[in-house]
PyMOL Python script that loads the backbone (N, CA, C, O; Angstrom):
from pymol import cmd

cmd.read_pdbstr("""\
ATOM      1  N   MET A   1      18.441-155.571 -35.195  1.00  0.00           N
ATOM      2  CA  MET A   1      19.264-156.515 -35.488  1.00  0.00           C
ATOM      3  C   MET A   1      20.968-156.111 -35.300  1.00  0.00           C
ATOM      4  O   MET A   1      21.340-154.937 -35.298  1.00  0.00           O
ATOM      5  N   ASP A   2      22.052-157.444 -35.124  1.00  0.00           N
ATOM      6  CA  ASP A   2      22.844-157.377 -35.004  1.00  0.00           C
ATOM      7  C   ASP A   2      23.250-156.446 -36.069  1.00  0.00           C
ATOM      8  O   ASP A   2      22.277-156.196 -36.780  1.00  0.00           O
ATOM      9  N   PRO A   3      24.510-155.728 -36.518  1.00  0.00           N
ATOM     10  CA  PRO A   3      25.053-154.759 -37.912  1.00  0.00           C
ATOM     11  C   PRO A   3      25.332-156.492 -38.778  1.00  0.00           C
ATOM     12  O   PRO A   3      25.002-157.325 -39.621  1.00  0.00           O
ATOM     13  N   GLY A   4      26.158-156.081 -37.754  1.00  0.00           N
ATOM     14  CA  GLY A   4      27.236-158.015 -38.313  1.00  0.00           C
ATOM     15  C   GLY A   4      26.788-158.757 -38.680  1.00  0.00           C
ATOM     16  O   GLY A   4      27.059-159.081 -39.836  1.00  0.00           O
ATOM     17  N   LEU A   5      25.959-159.388 -38.033  1.00  0.00           N
ATOM     18  CA  LEU A   5      24.553-160.631 -38.401  1.00  0.00           C
ATOM     19  C   LEU A   5      23.232-160.025 -39.811  1.00  0.00           C
ATOM     20  O   LEU A   5      22.386-160.664 -40.436  1.00  0.00           O
ATOM     21  N   ALA A   6      23.526-158.919 -39.832  1.00  0.00           N
ATOM     22  CA  ALA A   6      22.699-158.629 -41.389  1.00  0.00           C
ATOM     23  C   ALA A   6      23.330-158.006 -42.392  1.00  0.00           C
ATOM     24  O   ALA A   6      22.706-157.702 -43.408  1.00  0.00           O
ATOM     25  N   ILE A   7      24.312-157.800 -42.284  1.00  0.00           N
ATOM     26  CA  ILE A   7      25.531-158.174 -43.519  1.00  0.00           C
ATOM     27  C   ILE A   7      25.604-159.730 -43.470  1.00  0.00           C
ATOM     28  O   ILE A   7      25.001-160.351 -44.346  1.00  0.00           O
ATOM     29  N   GLN A   8      26.036-160.153 -42.872  1.00  0.00           N
ATOM     30  CA  GLN A   8      26.193-161.800 -42.476  1.00  0.00           C
ATOM     31  C   GLN A   8      25.343-162.584 -43.928  1.00  0.00           C
ATOM     32  O   GLN A   8      25.699-163.131 -44.971  1.00  0.00           O
ATOM     33  N   LYS A   9      23.817-162.181 -43.121  1.00  0.00           N
ATOM     34  CA  LYS A   9      22.618-162.297 -43.869  1.00  0.00           C
ATOM     35  C   LYS A   9      22.796-162.061 -45.102  1.00  0.00           C
ATOM     36  O   LYS A   9      22.955-162.974 -45.911  1.00  0.00           O
ATOM     37  N   PHE A  10      22.795-160.882 -45.409  1.00  0.00           N
ATOM     38  CA  PHE A  10      22.887-160.103 -47.032  1.00  0.00           C
ATOM     39  C   PHE A  10      23.851-160.307 -47.544  1.00  0.00           C
ATOM     40  O   PHE A  10      23.808-159.788 -48.660  1.00  0.00           O
ATOM     41  N   LEU A  11      25.176-161.015 -47.296  1.00  0.00           N
ATOM     42  CA  LEU A  11      25.790-161.836 -48.263  1.00  0.00           C
ATOM     43  C   LEU A  11      25.669-163.377 -48.403  1.00  0.00           C
ATOM     44  O   LEU A  11      26.248-163.966 -49.316  1.00  0.00           O
ATOM     45  N   GLU A  12      24.831-164.085 -47.391  1.00  0.00           N
ATOM     46  CA  GLU A  12      24.440-164.849 -48.139  1.00  0.00           C
ATOM     47  C   GLU A  12      22.842-165.436 -49.097  1.00  0.00           C
ATOM     48  O   GLU A  12      22.416-166.337 -49.818  1.00  0.00           O
ATOM     49  N   TYR A  13      22.686-164.906 -48.823  1.00  0.00           N
ATOM     50  CA  TYR A  13      21.286-163.915 -49.646  1.00  0.00           C
ATOM     51  C   TYR A  13      21.938-163.623 -51.396  1.00  0.00           C
ATOM     52  O   TYR A  13      21.783-164.244 -52.448  1.00  0.00           O
ATOM     53  N   VAL A  14      22.630-162.493 -51.064  1.00  0.00           N
ATOM     54  CA  VAL A  14      23.342-162.003 -53.001  1.00  0.00           C
ATOM     55  C   VAL A  14      24.474-163.605 -53.432  1.00  0.00           C
ATOM     56  O   VAL A  14      24.446-164.220 -54.498  1.00  0.00           O
ATOM     57  N   VAL A  15      24.954-163.772 -52.770  1.00  0.00           N
ATOM     58  CA  VAL A  15      26.120-164.311 -52.977  1.00  0.00           C
ATOM     59  C   VAL A  15      25.137-165.727 -53.467  1.00  0.00           C
ATOM     60  O   VAL A  15      25.565-166.339 -54.446  1.00  0.00           O
ATOM     61  N   SER A  16      23.948-166.203 -52.858  1.00  0.00           N
ATOM     62  CA  SER A  16      23.478-167.455 -53.222  1.00  0.00           C
ATOM     63  C   SER A  16      22.657-167.281 -54.312  1.00  0.00           C
ATOM     64  O   SER A  16      22.606-168.216 -55.111  1.00  0.00           O
ATOM     65  N   ALA A  17      21.875-166.104 -54.566  1.00  0.00           N
ATOM     66  CA  ALA A  17      21.536-166.663 -56.019  1.00  0.00           C
ATOM     67  C   ALA A  17      22.269-165.690 -57.226  1.00  0.00           C
ATOM     68  O   ALA A  17      21.711-164.986 -58.067  1.00  0.00           O
ATOM     69  N   LEU A  18      23.787-165.925 -56.982  1.00  0.00           N
ATOM     70  CA  LEU A  18      24.621-165.830 -58.186  1.00  0.00           C
ATOM     71  C   LEU A  18      24.868-166.837 -58.614  1.00  0.00           C
ATOM     72  O   LEU A  18      25.206-166.826 -59.798  1.00  0.00           O
ATOM     73  N   VAL A  19      24.825-168.312 -57.834  1.00  0.00           N
ATOM     74  CA  VAL A  19      25.842-169.325 -57.922  1.00  0.00           C
ATOM     75  C   VAL A  19      24.802-170.088 -58.395  1.00  0.00           C
ATOM     76  O   VAL A  19      23.591-169.999 -58.195  1.00  0.00           O
ATOM     77  N   ALA A  20      25.699-171.138 -59.297  1.00  0.00           N
ATOM     78  CA  ALA A  20      24.557-172.966 -59.756  1.00  0.00           C
ATOM     79  C   ALA A  20      24.435-173.833 -58.639  1.00  0.00           C
ATOM     80  O   ALA A  20      23.940-174.957 -58.715  1.00  0.00           O
ATOM     81  N   HIS A  21      24.941-173.250 -57.465  1.00  0.00           N
ATOM     82  CA  HIS A  21      24.950-174.456 -55.923  1.00  0.00           C
ATOM     83  C   HIS A  21      25.516-173.228 -54.824  1.00  0.00           C
ATOM     84  O   HIS A  21      26.446-172.596 -54.324  1.00  0.00           O
ATOM     85  N   PRO A  22      24.030-173.521 -54.947  1.00  0.00           N
ATOM     86  CA  PRO A  22      23.647-172.295 -53.905  1.00  0.00           C
ATOM     87  C   PRO A  22      23.790-173.104 -52.644  1.00  0.00           C
ATOM     88  O   PRO A  22      24.373-172.692 -51.641  1.00  0.00           O
ATOM     89  N   GLU A  23      23.088-174.551 -52.787  1.00  0.00           N
ATOM     90  CA  GLU A  23      23.765-174.664 -51.463  1.00  0.00           C
ATOM     91  C   GLU A  23      25.241-175.267 -50.427  1.00  0.00           C
ATOM     92  O   GLU A  23      25.600-175.539 -49.282  1.00  0.00           O
ATOM     93  N   GLU A  24      25.633-175.208 -51.710  1.00  0.00           N
ATOM     94  CA  GLU A  24      27.329-175.333 -51.324  1.00  0.00           C
ATOM     95  C   GLU A  24      27.555-173.735 -51.056  1.00  0.00           C
ATOM     96  O   GLU A  24      28.679-173.503 -51.503  1.00  0.00           O
ATOM     97  N   VAL A  25      26.924-172.370 -50.461  1.00  0.00           N
ATOM     98  CA  VAL A  25      27.242-171.025 -50.213  1.00  0.00           C
ATOM     99  C   VAL A  25      27.732-171.011 -48.654  1.00  0.00           C
ATOM    100  O   VAL A  25      26.790-171.533 -48.057  1.00  0.00           O
ATOM    101  N   SER A  26      28.326-170.810 -48.091  1.00  0.00           N
ATOM    102  CA  SER A  26      28.668-170.000 -47.000  1.00  0.00           C
ATOM    103  C   SER A  26      28.764-168.749 -46.549  1.00  0.00           C
ATOM    104  O   SER A  26      28.469-167.855 -47.342  1.00  0.00           O
ATOM    105  N   VAL A  27      29.169-168.412 -45.263  1.00  0.00           N
ATOM    106  CA  VAL A  27      29.416-167.066 -45.104  1.00  0.00           C
ATOM    107  C   VAL A  27      30.066-167.644 -43.563  1.00  0.00           C
ATOM    108  O   VAL A  27      29.582-168.270 -42.620  1.00  0.00           O
ATOM    109  N   GLU A  28      30.833-167.319 -43.739  1.00  0.00           N
ATOM    110  CA  GLU A  28      31.315-167.896 -41.806  1.00  0.00           C
ATOM    111  C   GLU A  28      31.820-166.287 -41.129  1.00  0.00           C
ATOM    112  O   GLU A  28      32.867-165.734 -41.466  1.00  0.00           O
ATOM    113  N   ARG A  29      30.742-165.664 -40.033  1.00  0.00           N
ATOM    114  CA  ARG A  29      31.733-164.403 -39.611  1.00  0.00           C
ATOM    115  C   ARG A  29      32.332-164.514 -38.364  1.00  0.00           C
ATOM    116  O   ARG A  29      31.712-165.173 -37.530  1.00  0.00           O
ATOM    117  N   LYS A  30      33.739-163.865 -37.939  1.00  0.00           N
ATOM    118  CA  LYS A  30      34.759-163.585 -37.471  1.00  0.00           C
ATOM    119  C   LYS A  30      34.716-162.032 -36.851  1.00  0.00           C
ATOM    120  O   LYS A  30      34.661-161.079 -37.629  1.00  0.00           O
ATOM    121  N   ASP A  31      34.749-161.814 -35.246  1.00  0.00           N
ATOM    122  CA  ASP A  31      34.496-160.399 -34.875  1.00  0.00           C
ATOM    123  C   ASP A  31      36.021-160.450 -34.405  1.00  0.00           C
ATOM    124  O   ASP A  31      36.548-161.033 -33.457  1.00  0.00           O
ATOM    125  N   ARG A  32      36.412-159.836 -35.159  1.00  0.00           N
ATOM    126  CA  ARG A  32      37.384-158.191 -34.933  1.00  0.00           C
ATOM    127  C   ARG A  32      37.440-157.321 -34.171  1.00  0.00           C
ATOM    128  O   ARG A  32      36.405-156.898 -33.655  1.00  0.00           O
ATOM    129  N   ALA A  33      38.571-156.836 -33.895  1.00  0.00           N
ATOM    130  CA  ALA A  33      38.863-155.842 -32.782  1.00  0.00           C
ATOM    131  C   ALA A  33      38.646-154.234 -34.302  1.00  0.00           C
ATOM    132  O   ALA A  33      38.571-153.056 -33.953  1.00  0.00           O
ATOM    133  N   GLY A  34      38.604-154.607 -35.576  1.00  0.00           N
ATOM    134  CA  GLY A  34      38.636-154.084 -35.899  1.00  0.00           C
ATOM    135  C   GLY A  34      36.904-153.639 -36.826  1.00  0.00           C
ATOM    136  O   GLY A  34      36.191-152.715 -37.218  1.00  0.00           O
ATOM    137  N   GLY A  35      37.021-154.880 -36.744  1.00  0.00           N
ATOM    138  CA  GLY A  35      35.094-154.875 -37.412  1.00  0.00           C
ATOM    139  C   GLY A  35      35.098-156.159 -37.822  1.00  0.00           C
ATOM    140  O   GLY A  35      36.141-156.813 -37.815  1.00  0.00           O
ATOM    141  N   PRO A  36      33.592-156.809 -38.342  1.00  0.00           N
ATOM    142  CA  PRO A  36      34.071-158.181 -38.204  1.00  0.00           C
ATOM    143  C   PRO A  36      34.444-158.747 -39.879  1.00  0.00           C
ATOM    144  O   PRO A  36      34.436-158.010 -40.865  1.00  0.00           O
ATOM    145  N   PHE A  37      34.612-159.539 -39.882  1.00  0.00           N
ATOM    146  CA  PHE A  37      35.170-160.645 -41.002  1.00  0.00           C
ATOM    147  C   PHE A  37      34.283-161.072 -41.421  1.00  0.00           C
ATOM    148  O   PHE A  37      33.443-161.581 -40.678  1.00  0.00           O
ATOM    149  N   PHE A  38      34.132-161.035 -42.687  1.00  0.00           N
ATOM    150  CA  PHE A  38      33.568-162.319 -43.381  1.00  0.00           C
ATOM    151  C   PHE A  38      34.475-163.271 -44.198  1.00  0.00           C
ATOM    152  O   PHE A  38      35.589-163.032 -44.663  1.00  0.00           O
ATOM    153  N   ARG A  39      33.636-164.570 -44.275  1.00  0.00           N
ATOM    154  CA  ARG A  39      34.382-165.407 -45.344  1.00  0.00           C
ATOM    155  C   ARG A  39      33.555-166.508 -46.323  1.00  0.00           C
ATOM    156  O   ARG A  39      32.954-167.499 -45.909  1.00  0.00           O
ATOM    157  N   ILE A  40      33.649-166.182 -47.381  1.00  0.00           N
ATOM    158  CA  ILE A  40      31.691-166.643 -47.966  1.00  0.00           C
ATOM    159  C   ILE A  40      33.288-168.160 -48.862  1.00  0.00           C
ATOM    160  O   ILE A  40      34.263-167.703 -49.457  1.00  0.00           O
ATOM    161  N   SER A  41      33.105-169.637 -48.701  1.00  0.00           N
ATOM    162  CA  SER A  41      32.892-170.480 -48.753  1.00  0.00           C
ATOM    163  C   SER A  41      32.208-171.110 -50.143  1.00  0.00           C
ATOM    164  O   SER A  41      31.037-171.459 -49.996  1.00  0.00           O
ATOM    165  N   LEU A  42      32.735-171.285 -51.360  1.00  0.00           N
ATOM    166  CA  LEU A  42      31.759-171.452 -52.961  1.00  0.00           C
ATOM    167  C   LEU A  42      32.046-172.967 -53.424  1.00  0.00           C
ATOM    168  O   LEU A  42      33.043-173.530 -52.973  1.00  0.00           O
ATOM    169  N   HIS A  43      31.443-173.436 -54.051  1.00  0.00           N
ATOM    170  CA  HIS A  43      31.952-174.233 -54.857  1.00  0.00           C
ATOM    171  C   HIS A  43      32.464-174.183 -55.855  1.00  0.00           C
ATOM    172  O   HIS A  43      31.938-173.551 -56.771  1.00  0.00           O
ATOM    173  N   PRO A  44      33.847-174.932 -56.045  1.00  0.00           N
ATOM    174  CA  PRO A  44      34.563-174.214 -57.439  1.00  0.00           C
ATOM    175  C   PRO A  44      34.463-173.653 -58.455  1.00  0.00           C
ATOM    176  O   PRO A  44      35.183-172.734 -58.847  1.00  0.00           O
ATOM    177  N   ASP A  45      33.467-174.186 -59.064  1.00  0.00           N
ATOM    178  CA  ASP A  45      32.442-173.203 -60.178  1.00  0.00           C
ATOM    179  C   ASP A  45      32.186-172.219 -60.585  1.00  0.00           C
ATOM    180  O   ASP A  45      32.159-171.721 -61.710  1.00  0.00           O
ATOM    181  N   ASP A  46      31.868-171.730 -59.079  1.00  0.00           N
ATOM    182  CA  ASP A  46      31.070-170.680 -58.645  1.00  0.00           C
ATOM    183  C   ASP A  46      31.429-169.926 -58.597  1.00  0.00           C
ATOM    184  O   ASP A  46      30.734-168.958 -58.907  1.00  0.00           O
ATOM    185  N   ALA A  47      33.311-169.640 -58.016  1.00  0.00           N
ATOM    186  CA  ALA A  47      33.983-168.725 -57.702  1.00  0.00           C
ATOM    187  C   ALA A  47      34.236-167.307 -58.897  1.00  0.00           C
ATOM    188  O   ALA A  47      34.276-166.123 -58.564  1.00  0.00           O
ATOM    189  N   SER A  48      34.381-167.854 -60.324  1.00  0.00           N
ATOM    190  CA  SER A  48      34.307-166.879 -60.612  1.00  0.00           C
ATOM    191  C   SER A  48      32.903-166.090 -61.095  1.00  0.00           C
ATOM    192  O   SER A  48      32.920-165.113 -61.844  1.00  0.00           O
ATOM    193  N   ARG A  49      31.582-166.736 -60.486  1.00  0.00           N
ATOM    194  CA  ARG A  49      30.318-165.833 -60.763  1.00  0.00           C
ATOM    195  C   ARG A  49      30.096-164.799 -60.095  1.00  0.00           C
ATOM    196  O   ARG A  49      29.444-163.813 -60.439  1.00  0.00           O
ATOM    197  N   VAL A  50      30.980-165.122 -58.489  1.00  0.00           N
ATOM    198  CA  VAL A  50      31.101-164.631 -57.665  1.00  0.00           C
ATOM    199  C   VAL A  50      31.994-163.361 -57.915  1.00  0.00           C
ATOM    200  O   VAL A  50      31.337-162.324 -57.817  1.00  0.00           O
ATOM    201  N   ILE A  51      33.081-163.209 -58.159  1.00  0.00           N
ATOM    202  CA  ILE A  51      34.329-162.926 -58.157  1.00  0.00           C
ATOM    203  C   ILE A  51      33.621-161.697 -59.293  1.00  0.00           C
ATOM    204  O   ILE A  51      33.379-160.561 -58.886  1.00  0.00           O
ATOM    205  N   GLY A  52      33.359-162.097 -60.669  1.00  0.00           N
ATOM    206  CA  GLY A  52      33.019-161.373 -62.073  1.00  0.00           C
ATOM    207  C   GLY A  52      34.136-161.239 -62.263  1.00  0.00           C
ATOM    208  O   GLY A  52      35.081-161.410 -61.492  1.00  0.00           O
ATOM    209  N   ARG A  53      34.109-160.802 -63.696  1.00  0.00           N
ATOM    210  CA  ARG A  53      34.900-160.598 -64.946  1.00  0.00           C
ATOM    211  C   ARG A  53      35.603-159.397 -64.500  1.00  0.00           C
ATOM    212  O   ARG A  53      34.940-158.528 -63.933  1.00  0.00           O
ATOM    213  N   GLY A  54      37.174-159.192 -64.726  1.00  0.00           N
ATOM    214  CA  GLY A  54      37.793-158.398 -63.598  1.00  0.00           C
ATOM    215  C   GLY A  54      37.451-157.943 -62.081  1.00  0.00           C
ATOM    216  O   GLY A  54      38.196-157.066 -61.643  1.00  0.00           O
ATOM    217  N   GLY A  55      36.523-158.369 -61.293  1.00  0.00           N
ATOM    218  CA  GLY A  55      36.613-158.348 -59.994  1.00  0.00           C
ATOM    219  C   GLY A  55      35.358-157.747 -60.148  1.00  0.00           C
ATOM    220  O   GLY A  55      34.966-157.535 -59.001  1.00  0.00           O
ATOM    221  N   LYS A  56      34.708-157.447 -60.764  1.00  0.00           N
ATOM    222  CA  LYS A  56      33.567-156.353 -60.834  1.00  0.00           C
ATOM    223  C   LYS A  56      32.866-156.537 -59.752  1.00  0.00           C
ATOM    224  O   LYS A  56      32.931-155.869 -58.720  1.00  0.00           O
ATOM    225  N   THR A  57      31.919-157.805 -60.058  1.00  0.00           N
ATOM    226  CA  THR A  57      30.692-158.350 -59.467  1.00  0.00           C
ATOM    227  C   THR A  57      31.171-158.599 -57.825  1.00  0.00           C
ATOM    228  O   THR A  57      30.477-158.135 -56.921  1.00  0.00           O
ATOM    229  N   ILE A  58      32.141-159.201 -57.601  1.00  0.00           N
ATOM    230  CA  ILE A  58      32.567-159.246 -55.783  1.00  0.00           C
ATOM    231  C   ILE A  58      32.943-157.792 -55.685  1.00  0.00           C
ATOM    232  O   ILE A  58      32.892-157.573 -54.475  1.00  0.00           O
ATOM    233  N   GLN A  59      33.355-156.476 -56.400  1.00  0.00           N
ATOM    234  CA  GLN A  59      33.244-154.665 -56.189  1.00  0.00           C
ATOM    235  C   GLN A  59      32.632-154.563 -55.650  1.00  0.00           C
ATOM    236  O   GLN A  59      32.895-154.140 -54.524  1.00  0.00           O
ATOM    237  N   ALA A  60      31.121-154.917 -56.080  1.00  0.00           N
ATOM    238  CA  ALA A  60      29.890-154.144 -55.984  1.00  0.00           C
ATOM    239  C   ALA A  60      30.021-155.090 -55.098  1.00  0.00           C
ATOM    240  O   ALA A  60      30.633-154.579 -54.160  1.00  0.00           O
ATOM    241  N   ILE A  61      29.818-156.055 -54.893  1.00  0.00           N
ATOM    242  CA  ILE A  61      29.097-156.684 -53.371  1.00  0.00           C
ATOM    243  C   ILE A  61      30.113-156.129 -52.355  1.00  0.00           C
ATOM    244  O   ILE A  61      29.420-155.412 -51.633  1.00  0.00           O
ATOM    245  N   GLN A  62      31.301-156.078 -51.937  1.00  0.00           N
ATOM    246  CA  GLN A  62      31.575-155.092 -50.924  1.00  0.00           C
ATOM    247  C   GLN A  62      31.238-153.642 -50.978  1.00  0.00           C
ATOM    248  O   GLN A  62      30.569-153.194 -50.046  1.00  0.00           O
ATOM    249  N   SER A  63      31.592-152.886 -51.893  1.00  0.00           N
ATOM    250  CA  SER A  63      31.118-151.729 -51.784  1.00  0.00           C
ATOM    251  C   SER A  63      29.196-151.188 -51.456  1.00  0.00           C
ATOM    252  O   SER A  63      28.792-150.037 -51.287  1.00  0.00           O
ATOM    253  N   LEU A  64      28.565-152.173 -51.462  1.00  0.00           N
ATOM    254  CA  LEU A  64      27.209-152.130 -50.908  1.00  0.00           C
ATOM    255  C   LEU A  64      27.438-152.672 -49.312  1.00  0.00           C
ATOM    256  O   LEU A  64      26.662-152.266 -48.447  1.00  0.00           O
ATOM    257  N   VAL A  65      28.216-153.333 -49.064  1.00  0.00           N
ATOM    258  CA  VAL A  65      28.742-154.658 -47.308  1.00  0.00           C
ATOM    259  C   VAL A  65      29.215-152.854 -46.452  1.00  0.00           C
ATOM    260  O   VAL A  65      28.771-152.333 -45.429  1.00  0.00           O
ATOM    261  N   GLN A  66      30.438-152.291 -47.622  1.00  0.00           N
ATOM    262  CA  GLN A  66      30.847-150.852 -46.909  1.00  0.00           C
ATOM    263  C   GLN A  66      30.088-150.022 -46.167  1.00  0.00           C
ATOM    264  O   GLN A  66      30.193-149.752 -44.971  1.00  0.00           O
ATOM    265  N   ALA A  67      28.808-149.385 -47.492  1.00  0.00           N
ATOM    266  CA  ALA A  67      28.357-148.379 -46.825  1.00  0.00           C
ATOM    267  C   ALA A  67      27.544-149.040 -46.439  1.00  0.00           C
ATOM    268  O   ALA A  67      26.644-148.216 -46.278  1.00  0.00           O
ATOM    269  N   SER A  68      27.010-150.309 -46.042  1.00  0.00           N
ATOM    270  CA  SER A  68      25.655-150.407 -44.743  1.00  0.00           C
ATOM    271  C   SER A  68      26.745-151.066 -43.373  1.00  0.00           C
ATOM    272  O   SER A  68      26.252-151.512 -42.337  1.00  0.00           O
ATOM    273  N   ALA A  69      27.944-151.023 -43.573  1.00  0.00           N
ATOM    274  CA  ALA A  69      29.048-150.594 -42.657  1.00  0.00           C
ATOM    275  C   ALA A  69      29.247-149.167 -41.640  1.00  0.00           C
ATOM    276  O   ALA A  69      29.186-148.876 -40.446  1.00  0.00           O
ATOM    277  N   GLU A  70      29.489-148.593 -42.793  1.00  0.00           N
ATOM    278  CA  GLU A  70      29.635-147.479 -42.131  1.00  0.00           C
ATOM    279  C   GLU A  70      28.903-146.630 -41.793  1.00  0.00           C
ATOM    280  O   GLU A  70      29.142-145.761 -40.955  1.00  0.00           O
ATOM    281  N   LYS A  71      27.409-146.861 -42.728  1.00  0.00           N
ATOM    282  CA  LYS A  71      26.187-146.379 -41.363  1.00  0.00           C
ATOM    283  C   LYS A  71      26.866-146.774 -40.168  1.00  0.00           C
ATOM    284  O   LYS A  71      27.388-145.870 -39.516  1.00  0.00           O
ATOM    285  N   HIS A  72      26.998-148.439 -39.584  1.00  0.00           N
ATOM    286  CA  HIS A  72      27.025-148.040 -38.612  1.00  0.00           C
ATOM    287  C   HIS A  72      28.416-148.632 -37.710  1.00  0.00           C
ATOM    288  O   HIS A  72      28.499-149.496 -36.838  1.00  0.00           O
ATOM    289  N   GLY A  73      29.575-147.624 -38.439  1.00  0.00           N
ATOM    290  CA  GLY A  73      30.988-147.011 -37.345  1.00  0.00           C
ATOM    291  C   GLY A  73      32.116-148.268 -37.801  1.00  0.00           C
ATOM    292  O   GLY A  73      33.296-148.391 -37.473  1.00  0.00           O
ATOM    293  N   ILE A  74      31.340-149.055 -38.604  1.00  0.00           N
ATOM    294  CA  ILE A  74      32.127-150.547 -38.316  1.00  0.00           C
ATOM    295  C   ILE A  74      33.061-150.123 -39.746  1.00  0.00           C
ATOM    296  O   ILE A  74      32.895-149.100 -40.410  1.00  0.00           O
ATOM    297  N   HIS A  75      34.344-151.495 -40.076  1.00  0.00           N
ATOM    298  CA  HIS A  75      34.733-151.734 -41.170  1.00  0.00           C
ATOM    299  C   HIS A  75      34.728-152.734 -40.837  1.00  0.00           C
ATOM    300  O   HIS A  75      34.846-153.162 -39.689  1.00  0.00           O
ATOM    301  N   VAL A  76      34.563-153.380 -41.983  1.00  0.00           N
ATOM    302  CA  VAL A  76      34.081-155.055 -42.580  1.00  0.00           C
ATOM    303  C   VAL A  76      35.415-155.409 -43.730  1.00  0.00           C
ATOM    304  O   VAL A  76      36.013-154.501 -44.307  1.00  0.00           O
ATOM    305  N   GLU A  77      35.703-156.716 -43.906  1.00  0.00           N
ATOM    306  CA  GLU A  77      36.377-157.155 -44.433  1.00  0.00           C
ATOM    307  C   GLU A  77      35.790-158.281 -44.600  1.00  0.00           C
ATOM    308  O   GLU A  77      35.090-158.816 -43.740  1.00  0.00           O
ATOM    309  N   ILE A  78      36.137-158.953 -46.245  1.00  0.00           N
ATOM    310  CA  ILE A  78      35.288-159.957 -47.218  1.00  0.00           C
ATOM    311  C   ILE A  78      35.923-161.031 -48.090  1.00  0.00           C
ATOM    312  O   ILE A  78      35.517-160.815 -49.232  1.00  0.00           O
ATOM    313  N   GLU A  79      36.563-161.867 -48.084  1.00  0.00           N
ATOM    314  CA  GLU A  79      37.296-162.628 -48.876  1.00  0.00           C
ATOM    315  C   GLU A  79      36.467-164.421 -49.433  1.00  0.00           C
ATOM    316  O   GLU A  79      36.010-165.268 -48.666  1.00  0.00           O
ATOM    317  N   VAL A  80      36.515-164.468 -50.542  1.00  0.00           N
ATOM    318  CA  VAL A  80      36.488-165.157 -50.971  1.00  0.00           C
ATOM    319  C   VAL A  80      36.768-166.678 -50.566  1.00  0.00           C
ATOM    320  O   VAL A  80      36.684-166.618 -49.340  1.00  0.00           O
ATOM    321  N   ARG A  81      36.907-167.324 -50.723  1.00  0.00           N
ATOM    322  CA  ARG A  81      37.273-169.059 -50.893  1.00  0.00           C
ATOM    323  C   ARG A  81      36.536-170.096 -51.668  1.00  0.00           C
ATOM    324  O   ARG A  81      35.308-170.162 -51.627  1.00  0.00           O
ATOM    325  N   ARG A  82      37.327-170.967 -52.429  1.00  0.00           N
ATOM    326  CA  ARG A  82      37.219-171.658 -53.552  1.00  0.00           C
ATOM    327  C   ARG A  82      37.194-173.454 -52.486  1.00  0.00           C
ATOM    328  O   ARG A  82      38.223-174.117 -52.356  1.00  0.00           O
ATOM    329  N   GLU A  83      35.734-173.923 -51.840  1.00  0.00           N
ATOM    330  CA  GLU A  83      35.671-175.210 -51.493  1.00  0.00           C
ATOM    331  C   GLU A  83      36.217-176.208 -52.962  1.00  0.00           C
ATOM    332  O   GLU A  83      35.639-176.259 -54.048  1.00  0.00           O
ATOM    333  N   PRO A  84      37.667-177.029 -52.499  1.00  0.00           N
ATOM    334  CA  PRO A  84      37.430-178.089 -53.324  1.00  0.00           C
ATOM    335  C   PRO A  84      37.162-179.176 -53.058  1.00  0.00           C
ATOM    336  O   PRO A  84      37.165-179.696 -51.942  1.00  0.00           O
ATOM    337  N   ARG A  85      36.722-179.948 -54.747  1.00  0.00           N
ATOM    338  CA  ARG A  85      35.936-181.369 -54.546  1.00  0.00           C
ATOM    339  C   ARG A  85      35.989-182.354 -53.454  1.00  0.00           C
ATOM    340  O   ARG A  85      37.092-182.898 -53.424  1.00  0.00           O
ATOM    341  N   GLU A  86      35.259-182.731 -52.636  1.00  0.00           N
ATOM    342  CA  GLU A  86      35.647-183.765 -52.307  1.00  0.00           C
ATOM    343  C   GLU A  86      34.969-185.424 -53.259  1.00  0.00           C
ATOM    344  O   GLU A  86      35.372-186.537 -52.922  1.00  0.00           O
TER     345      GLU A  86
END
""", "prot")
cmd.dss("prot")
cmd.show_as("cartoon", "prot")
cmd.util.cbc("prot")
cmd.orient("prot")
């Protein structure tokens, strides 16, 4: 399996398990020269669950993703975006 796709699936799984509105979680992947970039979009009420107190939860997720990416020789960037309610 492509490492970028595996990381995307991992992010979808972990983030969906943390939030109250898993149906609104999306992980968008953009391939760049330096490696894949992932944008996690969430319901606005779920952002604090994913970011965590002092950013500790998202830092832990990023650490796991970076460890996996390093095994495959790629660099990964992650961004969390809150979707406005309609």
